PDB file of N, H, CA, C and O in Angstrom:
ATOM      1  N   MET A   1       2.060   6.016   7.266  1.00  0.00           N
ATOM      2  CA  MET A   1       1.268   6.453   6.131  1.00  0.00           C
ATOM      3  C   MET A   1       0.898   5.212   5.320  1.00  0.00           C
ATOM      4  O   MET A   1       1.741   4.344   5.095  1.00  0.00           O
ATOM      5  N   ASN A   2      -0.343   5.125   4.887  1.00  0.00           N
ATOM      6  H   ASN A   2      -1.029   5.830   5.070  1.00  0.00           H
ATOM      7  CA  ASN A   2      -0.691   3.918   4.150  1.00  0.00           C
ATOM      8  C   ASN A   2      -0.375   4.057   2.671  1.00  0.00           C
ATOM      9  O   ASN A   2      -0.080   5.148   2.185  1.00  0.00           O
ATOM     10  N   GLY A   3      -0.441   2.945   1.968  1.00  0.00           N
ATOM     11  H   GLY A   3      -0.681   2.058   2.363  1.00  0.00           H
ATOM     12  CA  GLY A   3      -0.056   2.907   0.561  1.00  0.00           C
ATOM     13  C   GLY A   3      -0.878   3.804  -0.337  1.00  0.00           C
ATOM     14  O   GLY A   3      -0.344   4.416  -1.263  1.00  0.00           O
ATOM     15  N   LYS A   4      -2.184   3.889  -0.072  1.00  0.00           N
ATOM     16  H   LYS A   4      -2.617   3.392   0.679  1.00  0.00           H
ATOM     17  CA  LYS A   4      -3.052   4.720  -0.914  1.00  0.00           C
ATOM     18  C   LYS A   4      -2.640   6.186  -0.852  1.00  0.00           C
ATOM     19  O   LYS A   4      -2.691   6.897  -1.856  1.00  0.00           O
ATOM     20  N   ILE A   5      -2.237   6.628   0.321  1.00  0.00           N
ATOM     21  H   ILE A   5      -2.195   6.051   1.136  1.00  0.00           H
ATOM     22  CA  ILE A   5      -1.794   8.018   0.462  1.00  0.00           C
ATOM     23  C   ILE A   5      -0.506   8.232  -0.329  1.00  0.00           C
ATOM     24  O   ILE A   5      -0.345   9.259  -0.989  1.00  0.00           O
ATOM     25  N   ASP A   6       0.412   7.265  -0.263  1.00  0.00           N
ATOM     26  H   ASP A   6       0.281   6.431   0.274  1.00  0.00           H
ATOM     27  CA  ASP A   6       1.667   7.380  -1.019  1.00  0.00           C
ATOM     28  C   ASP A   6       1.404   7.425  -2.522  1.00  0.00           C
ATOM     29  O   ASP A   6       2.051   8.183  -3.245  1.00  0.00           O
ATOM     30  N   VAL A   7       0.460   6.619  -2.991  1.00  0.00           N
ATOM     31  H   VAL A   7      -0.065   6.003  -2.404  1.00  0.00           H
ATOM     32  CA  VAL A   7       0.119   6.622  -4.417  1.00  0.00           C
ATOM     33  C   VAL A   7      -0.430   7.998  -4.809  1.00  0.00           C
ATOM     34  O   VAL A   7      -0.019   8.569  -5.819  1.00  0.00           O
ATOM     35  N   ALA A   8      -1.348   8.519  -4.016  1.00  0.00           N
ATOM     36  H   ALA A   8      -1.682   8.055  -3.195  1.00  0.00           H
ATOM     37  CA  ALA A   8      -1.936   9.831  -4.307  1.00  0.00           C
ATOM     38  C   ALA A   8      -0.867  10.926  -4.285  1.00  0.00           C
ATOM     39  O   ALA A   8      -0.844  11.801  -5.150  1.00  0.00           O
ATOM     40  N   LYS A   9       0.015  10.865  -3.285  1.00  0.00           N
ATOM     41  H   LYS A   9      -0.004  10.154  -2.582  1.00  0.00           H
ATOM     42  CA  LYS A   9       1.094  11.852  -3.187  1.00  0.00           C
ATOM     43  C   LYS A   9       1.985  11.773  -4.430  1.00  0.00           C
ATOM     44  O   LYS A   9       2.423  12.796  -4.958  1.00  0.00           O
ATOM     45  N   GLY A  10       2.243  10.559  -4.884  1.00  0.00           N
ATOM     46  H   GLY A  10       1.886   9.729  -4.455  1.00  0.00           H
ATOM     47  CA  GLY A  10       3.061  10.379  -6.078  1.00  0.00           C
ATOM     48  C   GLY A  10       2.400  10.939  -7.322  1.00  0.00           C
ATOM     49  O   GLY A  10       3.063  11.539  -8.168  1.00  0.00           O
ATOM     50  N   ARG A  11       1.102  10.743  -7.432  1.00  0.00           N
ATOM     51  H   ARG A  11       0.564  10.255  -6.745  1.00  0.00           H
ATOM     52  CA  ARG A  11       0.383  11.297  -8.586  1.00  0.00           C
ATOM     53  C   ARG A  11       0.456  12.818  -8.604  1.00  0.00           C
ATOM     54  O   ARG A  11       0.633  13.434  -9.655  1.00  0.00           O
ATOM     55  N   ILE A  12       0.315  13.407  -7.427  1.00  0.00           N
ATOM     56  H   ILE A  12       0.171  12.907  -6.574  1.00  0.00           H
ATOM     57  CA  ILE A  12       0.388  14.869  -7.331  1.00  0.00           C
ATOM     58  C   ILE A  12       1.777  15.360  -7.722  1.00  0.00           C
ATOM     59  O   ILE A  12       1.912  16.322  -8.478  1.00  0.00           O
ATOM     60  N   LYS A  13       2.808  14.695  -7.205  1.00  0.00           N
ATOM     61  H   LYS A  13       2.698  13.913  -6.592  1.00  0.00           H
ATOM     62  CA  LYS A  13       4.181  15.086  -7.552  1.00  0.00           C
ATOM     63  C   LYS A  13       4.427  14.935  -9.050  1.00  0.00           C
ATOM     64  O   LYS A  13       5.023  15.806  -9.685  1.00  0.00           O
ATOM     65  N   GLU A  14       3.963  13.823  -9.602  1.00  0.00           N
ATOM     66  H   GLU A  14       3.479  13.116  -9.087  1.00  0.00           H
ATOM     67  CA  GLU A  14       4.173  13.599 -11.029  1.00  0.00           C
ATOM     68  C   GLU A  14       3.469  14.684 -11.846  1.00  0.00           C
ATOM     69  O   GLU A  14       4.044  15.216 -12.795  1.00  0.00           O
ATOM     70  N   ALA A  15       2.231  15.012 -11.482  1.00  0.00           N
ATOM     71  H   ALA A  15       1.763  14.580 -10.711  1.00  0.00           H
ATOM     72  CA  ALA A  15       1.484  16.047 -12.198  1.00  0.00           C
ATOM     73  C   ALA A  15       2.175  17.408 -12.060  1.00  0.00           C
ATOM     74  O   ALA A  15       2.252  18.172 -13.022  1.00  0.00           O
ATOM     75  N   ALA A  16       2.668  17.698 -10.870  1.00  0.00           N
ATOM     76  H   ALA A  16       2.605  17.077 -10.089  1.00  0.00           H
ATOM     77  CA  ALA A  16       3.384  18.955 -10.672  1.00  0.00           C
ATOM     78  C   ALA A  16       4.643  18.991 -11.531  1.00  0.00           C
ATOM     79  O   ALA A  16       4.986  20.024 -12.104  1.00  0.00           O
ATOM     80  N   GLY A  17       5.316  17.869 -11.612  1.00  0.00           N
ATOM     81  H   GLY A  17       5.037  17.029 -11.146  1.00  0.00           H
ATOM     82  CA  GLY A  17       6.513  17.793 -12.453  1.00  0.00           C
ATOM     83  C   GLY A  17       6.205  18.025 -13.913  1.00  0.00           C
ATOM     84  O   GLY A  17       6.985  18.656 -14.627  1.00  0.00           O
ATOM     85  N   VAL A  18       5.061  17.515 -14.362  1.00  0.00           N
ATOM     86  H   VAL A  18       4.427  17.003 -13.782  1.00  0.00           H
ATOM     87  CA  VAL A  18       4.646  17.747 -15.750  1.00  0.00           C
ATOM     88  C   VAL A  18       4.341  19.233 -15.953  1.00  0.00           C
ATOM     89  O   VAL A  18       4.759  19.833 -16.943  1.00  0.00           O
ATOM     90  N   LEU A  19       3.610  19.813 -15.005  1.00  0.00           N
ATOM     91  H   LEU A  19       3.271  19.326 -14.201  1.00  0.00           H
ATOM     92  CA  LEU A  19       3.223  21.226 -15.132  1.00  0.00           C
ATOM     93  C   LEU A  19       4.411  22.172 -15.197  1.00  0.00           C
ATOM     94  O   LEU A  19       4.431  23.119 -15.983  1.00  0.00           O
ATOM     95  N   ILE A  20       5.403  21.894 -14.353  1.00  0.00           N
ATOM     96  H   ILE A  20       5.386  21.125 -13.715  1.00  0.00           H
ATOM     97  CA  ILE A  20       6.558  22.800 -14.318  1.00  0.00           C
ATOM     98  C   ILE A  20       7.741  22.265 -15.124  1.00  0.00           C
ATOM     99  O   ILE A  20       8.841  22.816 -15.081  1.00  0.00           O
ATOM    100  N   ASP A  21       7.493  21.190 -15.854  1.00  0.00           N
ATOM    101  H   ASP A  21       6.599  20.743 -15.889  1.00  0.00           H
ATOM    102  CA  ASP A  21       8.524  20.575 -16.708  1.00  0.00           C
ATOM    103  C   ASP A  21       9.774  20.212 -15.900  1.00  0.00           C
ATOM    104  O   ASP A  21      10.892  20.573 -16.265  1.00  0.00           O
ATOM    105  N   ASN A  22       9.560  19.492 -14.798  1.00  0.00           N
ATOM    106  H   ASN A  22       8.651  19.198 -14.502  1.00  0.00           H
ATOM    107  CA  ASN A  22      10.651  19.072 -13.924  1.00  0.00           C
ATOM    108  C   ASN A  22      10.719  17.545 -13.964  1.00  0.00           C
ATOM    109  O   ASN A  22       9.905  16.863 -13.341  1.00  0.00           O
ATOM    110  N   LYS A  23      11.694  17.017 -14.699  1.00  0.00           N
ATOM    111  H   LYS A  23      12.355  17.570 -15.206  1.00  0.00           H
ATOM    112  CA  LYS A  23      11.816  15.568 -14.865  1.00  0.00           C
ATOM    113  C   LYS A  23      12.100  14.856 -13.546  1.00  0.00           C
ATOM    114  O   LYS A  23      11.603  13.755 -13.311  1.00  0.00           O
ATOM    115  N   ASP A  24      12.897  15.486 -12.690  1.00  0.00           N
ATOM    116  H   ASP A  24      13.301  16.380 -12.882  1.00  0.00           H
ATOM    117  CA  ASP A  24      13.213  14.854 -11.396  1.00  0.00           C
ATOM    118  C   ASP A  24      11.966  14.706 -10.529  1.00  0.00           C
ATOM    119  O   ASP A  24      11.782  13.673  -9.886  1.00  0.00           O
ATOM    120  N   LEU A  25      11.114  15.719 -10.504  1.00  0.00           N
ATOM    121  H   LEU A  25      11.263  16.558 -11.026  1.00  0.00           H
ATOM    122  CA  LEU A  25       9.886  15.659  -9.727  1.00  0.00           C
ATOM    123  C   LEU A  25       8.936  14.610 -10.301  1.00  0.00           C
ATOM    124  O   LEU A  25       8.260  13.903  -9.554  1.00  0.00           O
ATOM    125  N   ARG A  26       8.885  14.512 -11.627  1.00  0.00           N
ATOM    126  H   ARG A  26       9.434  15.086 -12.235  1.00  0.00           H
ATOM    127  CA  ARG A  26       8.063  13.474 -12.269  1.00  0.00           C
ATOM    128  C   ARG A  26       8.550  12.092 -11.870  1.00  0.00           C
ATOM    129  O   ARG A  26       7.746  11.226 -11.524  1.00  0.00           O
ATOM    130  N   LYS A  27       9.854  11.878 -11.915  1.00  0.00           N
ATOM    131  H   LYS A  27      10.507  12.582 -12.196  1.00  0.00           H
ATOM    132  CA  LYS A  27      10.428  10.582 -11.540  1.00  0.00           C
ATOM    133  C   LYS A  27      10.161  10.266 -10.071  1.00  0.00           C
ATOM    134  O   LYS A  27       9.827   9.134  -9.721  1.00  0.00           O
ATOM    135  N   GLU A  28      10.312  11.272  -9.218  1.00  0.00           N
ATOM    136  H   GLU A  28      10.583  12.192  -9.502  1.00  0.00           H
ATOM    137  CA  GLU A  28      10.053  11.075  -7.794  1.00  0.00           C
ATOM    138  C   GLU A  28       8.590  10.701  -7.559  1.00  0.00           C
ATOM    139  O   GLU A  28       8.285   9.847  -6.727  1.00  0.00           O
ATOM    140  N   GLY A  29       7.697  11.344  -8.294  1.00  0.00           N
ATOM    141  H   GLY A  29       7.944  12.038  -8.970  1.00  0.00           H
ATOM    142  CA  GLY A  29       6.273  11.020  -8.185  1.00  0.00           C
ATOM    143  C   GLY A  29       5.979   9.593  -8.609  1.00  0.00           C
ATOM    144  O   GLY A  29       5.209   8.887  -7.957  1.00  0.00           O
ATOM    145  N   LYS A  30       6.596   9.175  -9.701  1.00  0.00           N
ATOM    146  H   LYS A  30       7.221   9.748 -10.230  1.00  0.00           H
ATOM    147  CA  LYS A  30       6.397   7.798 -10.165  1.00  0.00           C
ATOM    148  C   LYS A  30       6.950   6.806  -9.145  1.00  0.00           C
ATOM    149  O   LYS A  30       6.343   5.766  -8.892  1.00  0.00           O
ATOM    150  N   ALA A  31       8.106   7.132  -8.559  1.00  0.00           N
ATOM    151  H   ALA A  31       8.599   7.978  -8.765  1.00  0.00           H
ATOM    152  CA  ALA A  31       8.702   6.252  -7.552  1.00  0.00           C
ATOM    153  C   ALA A  31       7.794   6.163  -6.322  1.00  0.00           C
ATOM    154  O   ALA A  31       7.626   5.087  -5.749  1.00  0.00           O
ATOM    155  N   ASP A  32       7.213   7.290  -5.919  1.00  0.00           N
ATOM    156  H   ASP A  32       7.349   8.164  -6.384  1.00  0.00           H
ATOM    157  CA  ASP A  32       6.285   7.282  -4.780  1.00  0.00           C
ATOM    158  C   ASP A  32       5.071   6.400  -5.073  1.00  0.00           C
ATOM    159  O   ASP A  32       4.588   5.688  -4.193  1.00  0.00           O
ATOM    160  N   GLN A  33       4.588   6.451  -6.303  1.00  0.00           N
ATOM    161  H   GLN A  33       4.981   7.029  -7.018  1.00  0.00           H
ATOM    162  CA  GLN A  33       3.438   5.628  -6.674  1.00  0.00           C
ATOM    163  C   GLN A  33       3.780   4.138  -6.605  1.00  0.00           C
ATOM    164  O   GLN A  33       2.989   3.339  -6.104  1.00  0.00           O
ATOM    165  N   VAL A  34       4.944   3.774  -7.103  1.00  0.00           N
ATOM    166  H   VAL A  34       5.587   4.423  -7.510  1.00  0.00           H
ATOM    167  CA  VAL A  34       5.362   2.373  -7.060  1.00  0.00           C
ATOM    168  C   VAL A  34       5.528   1.916  -5.612  1.00  0.00           C
ATOM    169  O   VAL A  34       5.102   0.820  -5.249  1.00  0.00           O
ATOM    170  N   ALA A  35       6.146   2.755  -4.795  1.00  0.00           N
ATOM    171  H   ALA A  35       6.493   3.646  -5.090  1.00  0.00           H
ATOM    172  CA  ALA A  35       6.323   2.410  -3.380  1.00  0.00           C
ATOM    173  C   ALA A  35       4.972   2.277  -2.683  1.00  0.00           C
ATOM    174  O   ALA A  35       4.774   1.385  -1.858  1.00  0.00           O
ATOM    175  N   GLY A  36       4.058   3.162  -3.018  1.00  0.00           N
ATOM    176  H   GLY A  36       4.218   3.886  -3.688  1.00  0.00           H
ATOM    177  CA  GLY A  36       2.723   3.101  -2.424  1.00  0.00           C
ATOM    178  C   GLY A  36       1.982   1.844  -2.814  1.00  0.00           C
ATOM    179  O   GLY A  36       1.311   1.228  -1.986  1.00  0.00           O
ATOM    180  N   LYS A  37       2.102   1.461  -4.073  1.00  0.00           N
ATOM    181  H   LYS A  37       2.647   1.961  -4.746  1.00  0.00           H
ATOM    182  CA  LYS A  37       1.435   0.233  -4.526  1.00  0.00           C
ATOM    183  C   LYS A  37       2.036  -0.987  -3.846  1.00  0.00           C
ATOM    184  O   LYS A  37       1.314  -1.915  -3.480  1.00  0.00           O
ATOM    185  N   ALA A  38       3.364  -0.992  -3.675  1.00  0.00           N
ATOM    186  H   ALA A  38       3.950  -0.239  -3.973  1.00  0.00           H
ATOM    187  CA  ALA A  38       4.010  -2.100  -2.964  1.00  0.00           C
ATOM    188  C   ALA A  38       3.533  -2.153  -1.517  1.00  0.00           C
ATOM    189  O   ALA A  38       3.285  -3.230  -0.974  1.00  0.00           O
ATOM    190  N   LYS A  39       3.408  -0.984  -0.902  1.00  0.00           N
ATOM    191  H   LYS A  39       3.610  -0.109  -1.343  1.00  0.00           H
ATOM    192  CA  LYS A  39       2.946  -0.919   0.485  1.00  0.00           C
ATOM    193  C   LYS A  39       1.511  -1.436   0.577  1.00  0.00           C
ATOM    194  O   LYS A  39       1.156  -2.114   1.541  1.00  0.00           O
ATOM    195  N   GLU A  40       0.683  -1.117  -0.428  1.00  0.00           N
ATOM    196  H   GLU A  40       0.971  -0.567  -1.211  1.00  0.00           H
ATOM    197  CA  GLU A  40      -0.696  -1.621  -0.439  1.00  0.00           C
ATOM    198  C   GLU A  40      -0.717  -3.151  -0.478  1.00  0.00           C
ATOM    199  O   GLU A  40      -1.522  -3.783   0.207  1.00  0.00           O
ATOM    200  N   VAL A  41       0.165  -3.737  -1.276  1.00  0.00           N
ATOM    201  H   VAL A  41       0.819  -3.224  -1.832  1.00  0.00           H
ATOM    202  CA  VAL A  41       0.238  -5.199  -1.372  1.00  0.00           C
ATOM    203  C   VAL A  41       0.630  -5.791  -0.021  1.00  0.00           C
ATOM    204  O   VAL A  41       0.047  -6.780   0.422  1.00  0.00           O
ATOM    205  N   VAL A  42       1.615  -5.185   0.628  1.00  0.00           N
ATOM    206  H   VAL A  42       2.089  -4.381   0.268  1.00  0.00           H
ATOM    207  CA  VAL A  42       2.045  -5.671   1.939  1.00  0.00           C
ATOM    208  C   VAL A  42       0.911  -5.538   2.953  1.00  0.00           C
ATOM    209  O   VAL A  42       0.654  -6.460   3.728  1.00  0.00           O
ATOM    210  N   GLU A  43       0.238  -4.393   2.947  1.00  0.00           N
ATOM    211  H   GLU A  43       0.447  -3.644   2.318  1.00  0.00           H
ATOM    212  CA  GLU A  43      -0.868  -4.183   3.882  1.00  0.00           C
ATOM    213  C   GLU A  43      -1.972  -5.221   3.677  1.00  0.00           C
ATOM    214  O   GLU A  43      -2.520  -5.748   4.646  1.00  0.00           O
ATOM    215  N   GLU A  44      -2.295  -5.513   2.422  1.00  0.00           N
ATOM    216  H   GLU A  44      -1.850  -5.085   1.636  1.00  0.00           H
ATOM    217  CA  GLU A  44      -3.335  -6.504   2.127  1.00  0.00           C
ATOM    218  C   GLU A  44      -2.893  -7.901   2.556  1.00  0.00           C
ATOM    219  O   GLU A  44      -3.696  -8.677   3.074  1.00  0.00           O
ATOM    220  N   THR A  45      -1.620  -8.219   2.340  1.00  0.00           N
ATOM    221  H   THR A  45      -0.968  -7.588   1.918  1.00  0.00           H
ATOM    222  CA  THR A  45      -1.098  -9.516   2.757  1.00  0.00           C
ATOM    223  C   THR A  45      -1.170  -9.665   4.273  1.00  0.00           C
ATOM    224  O   THR A  45      -1.578 -10.712   4.776  1.00  0.00           O
ATOM    225  N   VAL A  46      -0.783  -8.641   4.991  1.00  0.00           N
ATOM    226  H   VAL A  46      -0.451  -7.790   4.582  1.00  0.00           H
ATOM    227  CA  VAL A  46      -0.850  -8.670   6.457  1.00  0.00           C
ATOM    228  C   VAL A  46      -2.293  -8.867   6.908  1.00  0.00           C
ATOM    229  O   VAL A  46      -2.563  -9.657   7.813  1.00  0.00           O
ATOM    230  N   ARG A  47      -3.222  -8.147   6.276  1.00  0.00           N
ATOM    231  H   ARG A  47      -3.003  -7.505   5.541  1.00  0.00           H
ATOM    232  CA  ARG A  47      -4.631  -8.275   6.623  1.00  0.00           C
ATOM    233  C   ARG A  47      -5.115  -9.710   6.415  1.00  0.00           C
ATOM    234  O   ARG A  47      -5.819 -10.258   7.263  1.00  0.00           O
ATOM    235  N   LYS A  48      -4.740 -10.316   5.290  1.00  0.00           N
ATOM    236  H   LYS A  48      -4.168  -9.871   4.601  1.00  0.00           H
ATOM    237  CA  LYS A  48      -5.159 -11.688   4.999  1.00  0.00           C
ATOM    238  C   LYS A  48      -4.539 -12.685   5.972  1.00  0.00           C
ATOM    239  O   LYS A  48      -5.207 -13.622   6.409  1.00  0.00           O
ATOM    240  N   VAL A  49      -3.283 -12.494   6.308  1.00  0.00           N
ATOM    241  H   VAL A  49      -2.739 -11.733   5.953  1.00  0.00           H
ATOM    242  CA  VAL A  49      -2.616 -13.399   7.259  1.00  0.00           C
ATOM    243  C   VAL A  49      -3.283 -13.303   8.627  1.00  0.00           C
ATOM    244  O   VAL A  49      -3.533 -14.321   9.272  1.00  0.00           O
ATOM    245  N   LYS A  50      -3.571 -12.080   9.069  1.00  0.00           N
ATOM    246  H   LYS A  50      -3.369 -11.252   8.545  1.00  0.00           H
ATOM    247  CA  LYS A  50      -4.247 -11.913  10.361  1.00  0.00           C
ATOM    248  C   LYS A  50      -5.617 -12.576  10.346  1.00  0.00           C
ATOM    249  O   LYS A  50      -6.006 -13.228  11.316  1.00  0.00           O
ATOM    250  N   LYS A  51      -6.346 -12.411   9.254  1.00  0.00           N
ATOM    251  H   LYS A  51      -6.030 -11.881   8.466  1.00  0.00           H
ATOM    252  CA  LYS A  51      -7.675 -13.019   9.141  1.00  0.00           C
ATOM    253  C   LYS A  51      -7.559 -14.548   9.162  1.00  0.00           C
ATOM    254  O   LYS A  51      -8.341 -15.223   9.832  1.00  0.00           O
ATOM    255  N   GLY A  52      -6.594 -15.083   8.436  1.00  0.00           N
ATOM    256  H   GLY A  52      -5.958 -14.534   7.892  1.00  0.00           H
ATOM    257  CA  GLY A  52      -6.388 -16.531   8.425  1.00  0.00           C
ATOM    258  C   GLY A  52      -6.001 -17.065   9.791  1.00  0.00           C
ATOM    259  O   GLY A  52      -6.477 -18.120  10.209  1.00  0.00           O
ATOM    260  N   ALA A  53      -5.143 -16.341  10.483  1.00  0.00           N
ATOM    261  H   ALA A  53      -4.756 -15.484  10.144  1.00  0.00           H
ATOM    262  CA  ALA A  53      -4.729 -16.761  11.823  1.00  0.00           C
ATOM    263  C   ALA A  53      -5.921 -16.736  12.776  1.00  0.00           C
ATOM    264  O   ALA A  53      -6.091 -17.645  13.588  1.00  0.00           O
ATOM    265  N   GLN A  54      -6.735 -15.704  12.677  1.00  0.00           N
ATOM    266  H   GLN A  54      -6.597 -14.965  12.018  1.00  0.00           H
ATOM    267  CA  GLN A  54      -7.901 -15.620  13.553  1.00  0.00           C
ATOM    268  C   GLN A  54      -8.886 -16.748  13.257  1.00  0.00           C
ATOM    269  O   GLN A  54      -9.476 -17.314  14.178  1.00  0.00           O
ATOM    270  N   ASN A  55      -9.068 -17.079  11.974  1.00  0.00           N
ATOM    271  H   ASN A  55      -8.589 -16.620  11.226  1.00  0.00           H
ATOM    272  CA  ASN A  55      -9.941 -18.203  11.609  1.00  0.00           C
ATOM    273  C   ASN A  55      -9.421 -19.512  12.197  1.00  0.00           C
ATOM    274  O   ASN A  55     -10.196 -20.325  12.700  1.00  0.00           O
ATOM    275  N   ALA A  56      -8.108 -19.710  12.131  1.00  0.00           N
ATOM    276  H   ALA A  56      -7.478 -19.049  11.722  1.00  0.00           H
ATOM    277  CA  ALA A  56      -7.506 -20.927  12.683  1.00  0.00           C
ATOM    278  C   ALA A  56      -7.713 -20.988  14.198  1.00  0.00           C
ATOM    279  O   ALA A  56      -8.049 -22.039  14.745  1.00  0.00           O
ATOM    280  N   ILE A  57      -7.512 -19.865  14.860  1.00  0.00           N
ATOM    281  H   ILE A  57      -7.239 -19.012  14.416  1.00  0.00           H
ATOM    282  CA  ILE A  57      -7.726 -19.821  16.317  1.00  0.00           C
ATOM    283  C   ILE A  57      -9.171 -20.121  16.642  1.00  0.00           C
ATOM    284  O   ILE A  57      -9.447 -20.873  17.576  1.00  0.00           O
ATOM    285  N   ASP A  58     -10.091 -19.557  15.900  1.00  0.00           N
ATOM    286  H   ASP A  58      -9.866 -18.946  15.141  1.00  0.00           H
ATOM    287  CA  ASP A  58     -11.525 -19.791  16.126  1.00  0.00           C
ATOM    288  C   ASP A  58     -11.868 -21.274  15.954  1.00  0.00           C
ATOM    289  O   ASP A  58     -12.636 -21.830  16.740  1.00  0.00           O
ATOM    290  N   LYS A  59     -11.297 -21.914  14.925  1.00  0.00           N
ATOM    291  H   LYS A  59     -10.674 -21.463  14.287  1.00  0.00           H
ATOM    292  CA  LYS A  59     -11.554 -23.337  14.696  1.00  0.00           C
ATOM    293  C   LYS A  59     -11.003 -24.182  15.827  1.00  0.00           C
ATOM    294  O   LYS A  59     -11.654 -25.120  16.285  1.00  0.00           O
ATOM    295  N   ILE A  60      -9.813 -23.853  16.272  1.00  0.00           N
ATOM    296  H   ILE A  60      -9.284 -23.091  15.900  1.00  0.00           H
ATOM    297  CA  ILE A  60      -9.210 -24.596  17.388  1.00  0.00           C
ATOM    298  C   ILE A  60     -10.047 -24.435  18.640  1.00  0.00           C
ATOM    299  O   ILE A  60     -10.301 -25.403  19.358  1.00  0.00           O
ATOM    300  N   ASN A  61     -10.476 -23.204  18.902  1.00  0.00           N
ATOM    301  H   ASN A  61     -10.269 -22.418  18.319  1.00  0.00           H
ATOM    302  CA  ASN A  61     -11.288 -22.955  20.089  1.00  0.00           C
ATOM    303  C   ASN A  61     -12.622 -23.696  20.028  1.00  0.00           C
ATOM    304  O   ASN A  61     -13.081 -24.236  21.034  1.00  0.00           O
ATOM    305  N   SER A  62     -13.243 -23.722  18.844  1.00  0.00           N
ATOM    306  H   SER A  62     -12.870 -23.284  18.027  1.00  0.00           H
ATOM    307  CA  SER A  62     -14.531 -24.405  18.736  1.00  0.00           C
ATOM    308  C   SER A  62     -14.367 -25.922  18.797  1.00  0.00           C
ATOM    309  O   SER A  62     -15.281 -26.620  19.237  1.00  0.00           O
ATOM    310  N   ALA A  63     -13.229 -26.438  18.366  1.00  0.00           N
ATOM    311  H   ALA A  63     -12.487 -25.871  18.008  1.00  0.00           H
ATOM    312  CA  ALA A  63     -12.987 -27.877  18.410  1.00  0.00           C
ATOM    313  C   ALA A  63     -12.669 -28.378  19.818  1.00  0.00           C
ATOM    314  O   ALA A  63     -12.891 -29.547  20.133  1.00  0.00           O
ATOM    315  N   THR A  64     -12.156 -27.499  20.649  1.00  0.00           N
ATOM    316  H   THR A  64     -11.976 -26.549  20.393  1.00  0.00           H
ATOM    317  CA  THR A  64     -11.779 -27.905  22.016  1.00  0.00           C
ATOM    318  C   THR A  64     -12.908 -27.715  23.008  1.00  0.00           C
ATOM    319  O   THR A  64     -12.738 -27.995  24.195  1.00  0.00           O
ATOM    320  N   LYS A  65     -14.049 -27.247  22.551  1.00  0.00           N
ATOM    321  H   LYS A  65     -14.187 -27.019  21.588  1.00  0.00           H
ATOM    322  CA  LYS A  65     -15.186 -27.049  23.482  1.00  0.00           C
ATOM    323  C   LYS A  65     -15.978 -28.296  23.622  1.00  0.00           C
ATOM    324  O   LYS A  65     -16.965 -28.321  24.357  1.00  0.00           O
TER     325      LYS A  65
END
């Protein structure tokens, strides 16, 4: 599951907790949002590292031709 989905799921849980006055559900929703945002950061970092690695490979390949 990607980070954006976790954030959305957390928002829904938090809103449900507010509606039914359930502090535990609100806290769980907030925790899901934080975890989702952290996952988004990791996903973006992985994407950037892969892009950088591919750029380096492309440069090496073009230099050896």
